[in-house]
N, C-alpha and C positions, 0 to 999 in steps of 0.2 A: 504494500500500500504506500503510495507516494505522499508527498506533502501537498496539501490543498491550499489554494488561494481563491478567494471569492471576488468576482468582478460584476460589473453591470451587464455584461453580455459575453457570449462565447467569442465574439470577435476581439474584444479587449483582452480576454484570457489568452487567446491565440497570439496576440501581439506580444504580450509579456513572455509567453512560452518561447516564441521564436527568438526573443532577445537573449534568453538563457542558453540557446544553442551556440551563441557566439560565432555566427556565420560571417564569412568574409564577402566582399563585394561581388566577386565572380562566382561564388558558390551557387549551386542550383538545387532546388527542391522539386521533386516530381509530384505533381498533383493529378488527381483523376480528371478526365475531360468533362465530367458532369460535377459541377460544384457551384455553389451560390456566389454571386458577385461580392457579397459581404465578406466571404472568407478570403478573398484576394486582397482586401484593403490592408490588412497588417503586412502582407508581403510587400505591397507597393509603398507603404509608409516607411518601412525599414529598408527599402531598396534591395530586397532579396529577389533574385531571379527565380523563375519557375518555368517548368515545361509540363505540358499535359501528356499523360499517358492514356492509352485507349482502354475502354471498358467493353466487356462482352454484354450481351443482351440482359444477362442476369445481374449486371452491375459489379461483377468481379473483374479484377484486372486482366488485361491481355499481357501475360508475363513475357511473351515473345517481344511485344512492342517495348516493354520496359527494358528488356536486355539491350535493345537497339538504342535506347535513350541514355542508358547508364554509362556515364563517362567519369573520369577522375574528378570533374567539377561537381558532380552530383553528390551532395552531402546527406540527403535524406529523401524520404518518401512519405506521403500522407495516405493513411488508410481511413476511408470513410465508411462507417456502418450506416448505410442508407436505410432510412425509416426505422432505425434502431436495431436492424437485423445484423448479426455478426458477418463481417466480410471474411476474406480469405486469410484468417489469422495466422495459421501455421506457415503459409508461404510468405507472408509479410515478415514474420519473425525470422524465417530462414534467410530472406533477402537481407534483413538488417544485420544478422550475425555474420553471414558469409561475406557480405560486401562492406562491413563495418560502416554502416550508414545510420543516421537517426531515423526513428520511426515516430511520426506525428499521428496521433490517433484522434480522429474527429468522431465523437460520440454525442454530437449535439442533438440528435433525434432519438435519444434513448436515455434511460435512467436505470441504474442498478440491475442491468442484465448480466446473464452468465451464459457461457458457451463452453462445453466440455470443462476443462479445468481453469478457464479464463474468466475473470471478472471484467466485463467490458468497461472501458474508461480507466483501466489500470494497466494497459498493455504497452502503449507507446512510451518512448522516452519522455515525451510530453503528451498529455491527453487533455482534450477540451470537451466540456460538457455544457449544455445550455438548458438548464431545467425549466426556463420560462417557455420553452417550446413544448414541454410535456405537461407542466402543471400551470394552472392559471395564476401566474404571478406577473407583476409588471416588468420585472427585469431579473437578470441573474445569469452568471457564467462562472464556471469553475475550471481552474487550471490545476492539473495534477502533474507534479514533477516526479516521475517514477524512476528516473535514472539518477542514482546517488552521485555520479561523477559530473553532473551538470553544475556549472558555476551559477549560483543563485545571483540574479541581477540585484544590485544594491537596493533598488526601490522595493523589490519583493521582500527582501529581508525585513524591511520596515513595516510592510503590510502584515507580515505573519506574526501577529501578537498572540493568538490563541488558536489552536487547531480545533475548531468547533465541528460538531458532527453535522451531517446533512439535515437530520431531523431538527437539530437546534436552529439551523438556518431557516428552515421552512416555518418553524414556530415563530421566529422573529419576523419573517416577512408577512405571514398571515396576521399576526398580532398587530403589526404596524401598518397594515394595508387599509 
């Protein structure tokens, strides 16, 4: 279980998560060809390059296409659990380990899901969750840093005052809504 940080949206959580990866200007992250425009904003604000990889009709990656895109400049790949359903977790993990790349997990359309031995939202080096898309709350985004080797961005270390549980956060949001 990684360290959690709470933000106003998944997009803001992704922004700070990307900052923790300490990417250089020419580094590239592979993103699925189907992704919302809002998810691209943190990459553009941080001037992080990205390339789109192809998806099959069932929204799993075309791994052959990914192999053609994978160069020395590629530092990571984003795995999206579309509609909260687990994506190709074992292959993403294999790619991460074999290629020594970062895995960015987008679990913005799910909450507290499990698949085999995996707790969704805890798989990537960074994982982003957007509970406001699942629960009727006005805002909310969670960043989980699951890789202990990541350098915590200074602003995040100031934000992390108390590791509150998700239930405590929901109580606070509903109570103050």
